[in-house]
N, C-alpha and C positions, 0 to 999 in steps of 0.2 A: 503494501500499501504505502506508494511513491506521493508524501505531501508538497511534490511542488509539481505535477502534473496537472494540467488545466482540464477542471470538469466541467459536463454539459449543462448540470444542475446543482443548487446549491439547497437545504435543507434544514432549518432551524426548528428546535425543538426535539428532543430525543424521547417523549415519552413511550408508550406504547405504541399508539398510533405511527407517530413519524420514524421513528424505528422501524416501525414495519412496511413503513409506503418508499422508507429507503432502501430497502431491501426489496421489495418490488420494483426499483428504478432499474438499482443493479441488476435485477436478475433479469432485467431487460435489455443489459447492452448500458447502460446511461453511466459515464465516470461523477460520481454522487460524493458531493463536499459536505456534511456535515456538522453542526454547529450547536454545541448544548453551552447553556449558560454555568453551570457546573460542570466542569470538564472530565471530574471524574465519570462521568453519568456516560460523553461521549472514548475514553477511555475501554471503560468496561464493554461497553457498546464493541468497540472492534474487535475488543478482544477475545470478546462471543462467538463473532462471527468472523472471526479469521478465515478460515478453514470451510469457509460456505460456500453452494457449486455456481458461484456467480461470473453472470459472462460479463459485466461492468464491474466496477471500483467501487472501494468506498473512503474518501481521505478526511480524518478529521484533523479539525483545526479550533489551538487552543483561544488565539484571539480572534474578534471579528472582523479583522480587519484583515489580516489573513485568508479569512474565512472567504471574503469577499471579492481581495484580489484572486483568488485560484479559478473561479468561474468565468468559463472564457463570455467576453461580454457582446452581443447585449445580454446580461445577464435575465437567467428565473431562477427565481428562489422562490423556497415554498416555504412557508410559518405554519406549524402543528403546536400553537401556544395556546393559555387558555384564553376564550373570550373573556373581552374589555381591556382595562387597560394594560395589560402586558402586549394586545397584539399592537396600538400606538409606544408601547416602550422600543419593541424591536423595530419600527419599523425607522424613529425615529435615530437605534444605535445603529441600522443599517446607513443610513444616512450620513452618519460620522462618519464609520469608519469606510465610505468611500462610492457605495451605493447613486447610480447616475437616472438622470431622468428618463433613459430610455430602459431602465434594468423592471423586469417584472417581476413584482413583489407579489407571489397567492396565500391569500389567508384560507387555509383551511380548515380553520376551528369552526364550532358552532356561534357566528356572530351575529346579532340581530341584524338584520340588512339596516336597516334606516345609519347605523353605524358602519357598514359599507359603500353605503351610497355615501355618507360625508368623508370618510376616510380618502375618496375615490378622487374628491374634489379637493379635498384638503392638502393631498399629497403630489397634482397635478403640478409638475415642474418639478419637483423633486424625485419622484421616482413615480413607476407605473402599480398603480394599486387595482390586484385583483380580487375577488371573492370565489371561493369555489366549495360549496355544501360536497366533504364525505363521508359517504355512509359505507357501511360494511362492517364493525367493529376488529380489531384487532386480525382478524381472520383473512377478512374483506380487503386493509389494507395491505395487509400483505401478499394475499395472492387473486386480489382485482374486487377492488371497490367500485360501487356507483358513484360517478363524480357530473358534481350540477354545477360549473363554470359561468359566471354570468361578469359582466365586466365594458372596458372594452371590447367590438370584436374584433380590429388589430392583432390588440395583445390577446385573443385566443388564439389567434392564428397561431402565435407565436408559441404557447403554450399546448394547445392541441395535438401536438405527434406523441409530446409526452404524453396527456391525460389519456387519448385513444390506445395508449401499450396496456401501460397499468392497469386499464380498468376492465373489470370481470367481462367476459364476453359472452353472448348469448347465439344461439341458433337464429337466424333472419327467420325463418318459415313456422317454427312451433315457440319458439321465444324459450325455450328453456335454456338454464344455466350450463357453460362447457365446463365441470369443473377441473381445478385444480388443487392441490393440496401439497404438492412436494416441492421446494427449492431448487432451480436449478431447469425447472423446467415448464418456461410460461409460456400461454395457452397464446397463437400468434392470429388464430384463424375464430371467424365467427364475427358477431355487428357488437363492437364496445359499447358497454352501458357510461358511455355519456354523450352530451350534446350541449351545445350551446344554449344559455337558458333565455338569457337577456343581458340590456346592459345594467352597469348600476349593481343593485342589491337584489338582481332577480334568482341569481344562485345561489344567493343566503335564503331567501325569500320560500324559494322552492325545499330548500332544505329542512327548513324550519316546518311548512308544512307537512312533509316526509314525516318529520318526529311527529307532527301535531293525530295525526293518521294511524303511525305506529304506536301511541299510548294510546287509541281507539282499541287497533286490532289487538293489544298485547291484554286491556282489559274485557273486550267482548271473548275473549280465550280463558280469560279467567273465570267469566262467569259463568260459560259450559260449566266449565273445571267443579265449580259450586255445584250447580244444578245437579249436575251428576254424581257427583261426591258426597255431598249435605242433604241432599234432595233424596236421593234414588238407592243412597248407599254403596256404590260401586268404589272397589278397592283400589289403591292407587296402579297395580300391577295391570286389571282388569280397563281402569283410564287409559294406562300406556298402548294397549292395544286398539281403544278406542281412536287414539288420536294416530297411530301408525296406520291406521284402518282408512282414518278419513284426509290423511295423507298424499294419499295414490288415487282421492279425486281430485273433486274441483275444489278441496280446502287444501291441495298441496302446495305447503308453503315453508319455509324455513322456520318460522315462528310456530306452525304447527309443530313442525319437526322435532324439534329440539324441546316441546312440551312433551311426548313421546319419550325423548331423552330421560327430560326432569323426571315424571315421573318412576321411571326404570331402575333410578338412581336411590340406593341405600347410605343413610346415616354411616360413615365408618365409625363412629361414636358406640351410637344406639341399635343400631342394626336397621331400624324403623323407616319408611317411607322420607328422603329426604324434605318432600315441599312439607311435610308432619311437623318436623323439627324447626325451621325457615318462620321467624318472627314474620306476622303479618301485618308490616308497617312498612307501606315501599316508598323508595326516595322518587325523586324527582331533580333532574338540574335544569329545569328550566324553558324548553324550548315547548314545552306542550303549554306552556302557560302563554308565554309569549301567543301561540296558533288562537288559543283560545279568548285571549285579551285582546288578539288583533281582529277575533273575527265579532267580538262585541263591538269593536270600534268601524269597522265596516259593514255593519248589518247583518250580517250574512249566519245565517242559523247554524251551525257546526256544534249541533247540537250536542251530538256522541262524542265528539271529540274533547268539548269540554267535559263532559260529565266524569269524562275517564280520567281528566285531572281533577276532578272534585271527588272520584272514585280514593283516588290518592290520597289527597287531602282527606278524606275520613278514615284510611286505613292507619296514616298518622295519627290520629287518635285513641292508640292503644287504649291506653289506664281510662279515657273516657268511660273504652266502649264497657271495657273489661266492668267498671262499676257499675254501666249501664244497664248491662245484660243480667247483672240481681235484681233489675226491680222493674224491668219494660217489659209488658207481658206483650206475645204477638197472638198468632193463632195456632190452636191445638192440633195441628194437620202434618202429613210428609207425605213429598211423590209417590213413593212405592206405593202406597196405600189406592192412591184413586189413579194409577194408570193398569190396567191389562195386559200390559206389556212394555217390559223393560225395555226391550233391543227396539221396535217401534219408537217407545219414546228416546231411544239415545238418537235415530233418525231422526226424529223431532228437533233434538236439540241443536244436529247439524245445521239444519233448513236454518232455523234464526238464527245458527251464528253465519251461516252466509249472504242470508239477507240483512243485515246489520253489519255485515261487512262493508254489503256493497253501498249503503246507505252511507257511511264513513267514509268510504271513498268519493262518493259524490261530494260530501260536506268539504272535502279537502279539494273538491277541485272547482267545488263552488266559490272556496276564497279566492283559490286562484285568480277566478275569470272575475272578479271582481278587483282584486289588486294588478293584473294586465292594465286595466281602465282608470285604475288609481296613482298609480306610478308608471303608466304610459310607455307599460312594456310589452312586445308580443309573441307570449310565451304560445308555446307551439306543444298540448298538451297529450297528443299522440304520443310526442317525441318524448316527453317527460315520463310518461306511462312506460313508454319501454324501455328506458335507462334505469326502471325503477324492478325490468324482471329479473336483472341481477345483480350479485355484490354488495346490496342494501340489507339492512333486516328487515322491510318488510315483502321482499322477493317471492311472488309466487308466481303461479301458474297464473291466476286469477287478474295478474298485467295484461298478460296478453292477449284474452275480452276486454280490457278497456282501451289498450293499442289500435284492438279491431273497431271499438266504437267510434275512436274518433279517426281512424282511418276512412268510415263511410261516412261523415259526416264533423268535420273542424270543426263547425259552430256551435255543436250539439254544448245545449242547455243547459242539461243535468244529465248525467249519469242516466236516471231512472227512466229516461225518453228513449235510451238505446231501445229498440227490439230485443235483444239477448238479454238486458238486464230486464226489460218489463215479464217479458216468461220468463224470466226466471224467479224473478216474485211473484209474479201468477203462481206458479207453479209449489210452492214453497209456503205462501202467507199462512195458510188455517196452521202447520204446524207452529209456525211461529207465534201468532197469537196466541196459539194452546199454550209455549213454554213459557211466555211473558204471560198467560192469566194463573196457571197449575203456580209461578213460580212467587209472583201474587199472595196466591191465595194459600200457599203456605208459608208464605215471610223469609222468604230469602231473596234477599237487594240482589235485582237487575239492572243497573242505571242506564248503562250502555244499552242493551240488550232493546230499555224500555222507551229509550228515546230514541231511539233509530223509527222504532216501531210510528213514535210519535211524528216523528220526522220525515215518515213515507206517508202515513193519513192526513198531518198538514198539506203537503207538497199535493195531495192528490182530491184536495175538497177545494171547491169552487167559490164556499161562502163561508166564514167563519166571524168567531162572534167577534171580531177583530171591530166591528161597525159599531158595539154597544160601548166598546172598552173607547174609541174613539167620541161618542156621547160622552160620553162621563169629562172626556179631558176638555171637549166642548164645556161641557156644563158647570166645571169649577177652575175653569184658567181660560177657555175662550179661546182654543191652541183649533180652534175651526174643524171643518172635514168637507171632504167630499162627496157627489152624490152618483149615485147607478143611474140616475139620467140626465147631467151633466156631464161634458168635458173633461177628459183629466186638467189635473192643474187647475181647477176653477174651487176655491174655496168659499165655504160658509161657516156661517155663524148666526147662534141663535138665540134670544133673550131670556134663560131658563128660569123659571117656570111661567109658562104664558098658559091661560084658555088657547087663543089662537095664535100662536107661535106664528113671527114672523119672518122672513127670510130674509137675509144679511146676505150681499155676496162682498166679501172680501179678496180684492183683487190680488193675485200669486207677485 
């Protein structure tokens, strides 16, 4: 590992993701300069992978100025550091160390998209700032992540060869991932799971929505598990078989696959199923909250994503829940006593999970549709779905269907309106309703299942009780209303209450 060699690309931040992304780039023949603020981490990383069968090379540097000098100009430098102030600190340090305006600095962390917009403008003339979502966890980073780049289109053309090389690959016809998990054997064929998302913060925004959908997906799986384990009384071993069976059908996905693995795992200390000894208190890093908060700001009903975030918040109230369980009463019933055929009910839960999943993804894409108007992006939703088919945490065969939906109609207003998804919910909704009803009847919480069903029913209802709500708003606050017998955007007000109310038109 000759530190004097010129490198094709640099990487700052040797956490787990940074280390694996550097190895991935080296695996594809790149000479990679690496830097970490704590140099001992750099030395340990190089020592651990000194004999790795890489076609490229890794070059560590203790001083940031030497790191910058080792990269061929115009430079491509990838940052994988904690979102927030650390990103600005690295950018400022790179400028001090000799980075030039033409040097491309790629933020691969989970940064807030508005920060990316600010940074692209703020660093202009000092360096070329560029944001990119990176999904797939440590294994994805090492052997092929899903990459969501956003920024200056000319900068994307510079980054594109690297991103297309290291991204996960899928069969372009079937959408199935081309798997690899061994160093020194990179996948070069197939369609790369990366595509240009749009200008400034588009890449990080799409990654945020990805994570919001991921929250919903995980919560939905958890609710299916809870209903079958707590309501039907299935053992973890039996549930592992159920999820493994689901994974060869329409629910085929990474999250379903690892759920089956988790349910088979025994605790090495007690011998019990590991899921039974893990504390039921879920953490979160913020991207799900960002998605839910942005949905509120944009007025988009991403209810299942929001409920998934709130479900984690509810789980965090562990001590309060323990105390409440001793005094708050629920129904004295169980699902096992209410179903005649356990296998049939397992199938019903599968259908409920699939229908709810369709709605959660529909909400995510609806949110992105609103965002592109707000930020003047031009998002290609078929492309977004296609790059999520491999590498990322929500990768699933289901995403091939979403890709095909947007190929049929690029202007599709909502996934629920696509013929394939219409038919899926039409065929499965009776089971979906049955599961939600039974869960409510016996007192098993399923907020994501329930909110997804409410979203579907709300979206298909041509007249909602918002008419009464708007009348109330006009009554107590003179907020005006529109009429069904008048053109849209013409507003009216009543002087409440009056025996013979007078109509007063309010100009828009």
